[in-house]
KEDO-398333 format. One record per residue (C-alpha): residue number from 0; x, y negated, z negated. Coordinates in nm, 3 decimals, m for minus. Layout:
residues N
+-----+---------+---------+---------+
| num |      xx |      yy |      zz |
+-----+---------+---------+---------+
| NUM |       X |       Y |       Z |
...
+-----+---------+---------+---------+
//
This chain:
residues 85
+-----+---------+---------+---------+
| num |      xx |      yy |      zz |
+-----+---------+---------+---------+
|   0 |  m3.913 |  20.000 |   2.132 |
|   1 |  m3.891 |  19.993 |   2.506 |
|   2 |  m4.228 |  19.999 |   2.475 |
|   3 |  m4.347 |  19.719 |   2.274 |
|   4 |  m4.098 |  19.527 |   2.503 |
|   5 |  m4.281 |  19.600 |   2.814 |
|   6 |  m4.638 |  19.607 |   2.641 |
|   7 |  m4.579 |  19.316 |   2.382 |
|   8 |  m4.249 |  19.117 |   2.483 |
|   9 |  m3.865 |  19.147 |   2.406 |
|  10 |  m3.895 |  18.898 |   2.139 |
|  11 |  m4.124 |  19.099 |   1.953 |
|  12 |  m3.940 |  19.412 |   2.019 |
|  13 |  m3.607 |  19.264 |   1.882 |
|  14 |  m3.806 |  19.142 |   1.589 |
|  15 |  m3.939 |  19.462 |   1.491 |
|  16 |  m3.517 |  19.642 |   1.559 |
|  17 |  m3.430 |  19.382 |   1.315 |
|  18 |  m3.664 |  19.443 |   1.074 |
|  19 |  m3.564 |  19.846 |   1.069 |
|  20 |  m3.225 |  19.716 |   1.060 |
|  21 |  m3.275 |  19.539 |   0.707 |
|  22 |  m3.485 |  19.883 |   0.609 |
|  23 |  m3.193 |  20.092 |   0.688 |
|  24 |  m2.922 |  19.887 |   0.511 |
|  25 |  m3.190 |  19.896 |   0.183 |
|  26 |  m3.223 |  20.280 |   0.207 |
|  27 |  m2.842 |  20.317 |   0.234 |
|  28 |  m2.777 |  20.131 |  m0.063 |
|  29 |  m3.109 |  20.327 |  m0.215 |
|  30 |  m3.160 |  20.622 |  m0.030 |
|  31 |  m3.428 |  20.802 |  m0.329 |
|  32 |  m3.699 |  20.542 |  m0.262 |
|  33 |  m3.865 |  20.709 |   0.048 |
|  34 |  m4.121 |  20.957 |  m0.024 |
|  35 |  m3.987 |  21.353 |   0.035 |
|  36 |  m4.155 |  21.489 |   0.324 |
|  37 |  m4.070 |  21.844 |   0.295 |
|  38 |  m4.411 |  21.969 |   0.435 |
|  39 |  m4.301 |  21.821 |   0.799 |
|  40 |  m3.920 |  21.904 |   0.789 |
|  41 |  m3.666 |  22.042 |   0.485 |
|  42 |  m3.511 |  21.772 |   0.307 |
|  43 |  m3.728 |  21.480 |   0.486 |
|  44 |  m3.801 |  21.170 |   0.327 |
|  45 |  m4.017 |  20.856 |   0.456 |
|  46 |  m4.055 |  20.470 |   0.416 |
|  47 |  m4.327 |  20.282 |   0.563 |
|  48 |  m4.277 |  19.938 |   0.768 |
|  49 |  m4.562 |  19.786 |   0.894 |
|  50 |  m4.718 |  20.006 |   1.115 |
|  51 |  m4.426 |  20.257 |   1.153 |
|  52 |  m4.238 |  20.558 |   0.994 |
|  53 |  m3.862 |  20.535 |   0.893 |
|  54 |  m3.785 |  20.923 |   0.870 |
|  55 |  m3.475 |  21.041 |   0.714 |
|  56 |  m3.218 |  21.271 |   0.521 |
|  57 |  m2.927 |  21.276 |   0.271 |
|  58 |  m2.597 |  21.365 |   0.472 |
|  59 |  m2.246 |  21.384 |   0.290 |
|  60 |  m2.184 |  21.062 |   0.438 |
|  61 |  m2.511 |  20.899 |   0.357 |
|  62 |  m2.845 |  20.935 |   0.533 |
|  63 |  m2.941 |  21.001 |   0.903 |
|  64 |  m3.222 |  20.858 |   1.042 |
|  65 |  m3.464 |  21.167 |   1.230 |
|  66 |  m3.750 |  20.915 |   1.412 |
|  67 |  m3.891 |  20.593 |   1.394 |
|  68 |  m4.245 |  20.688 |   1.480 |
|  69 |  m4.577 |  20.503 |   1.457 |
|  70 |  m4.787 |  20.603 |   1.162 |
|  71 |  m5.069 |  20.647 |   1.353 |
|  72 |  m4.924 |  20.957 |   1.539 |
|  73 |  m4.975 |  21.345 |   1.449 |
|  74 |  m4.657 |  21.424 |   1.244 |
|  75 |  m4.707 |  21.771 |   1.173 |
|  76 |  m4.726 |  21.850 |   1.542 |
|  77 |  m4.418 |  21.580 |   1.602 |
|  78 |  m4.212 |  21.784 |   1.339 |
|  79 |  m4.320 |  22.098 |   1.509 |
|  80 |  m4.143 |  21.990 |   1.845 |
|  81 |  m3.844 |  22.037 |   1.651 |
|  82 |  m3.836 |  22.342 |   1.524 |
|  83 |  m3.873 |  22.474 |   1.862 |
|  84 |  m3.577 |  22.339 |   1.975 |
+-----+---------+---------+---------+
//
């Protein structure tokens, strides 16, 4: 969100963070609503939010957010970076 704050405004970054928080609250209640994304990472799911994708997976305590990225990114390359770690 630092990028948005710098390029657009702090207010816009705060608005997006609030929307992300609301979506995450929904995901905690209904974690199955996300699309399965096993082709990117085993057990991964995603939900859209405006021009972003929220990637998460189930854990014993609920969900774990893996990444929040712009929807125009090369997703396969992005998650391939994780495989190299």
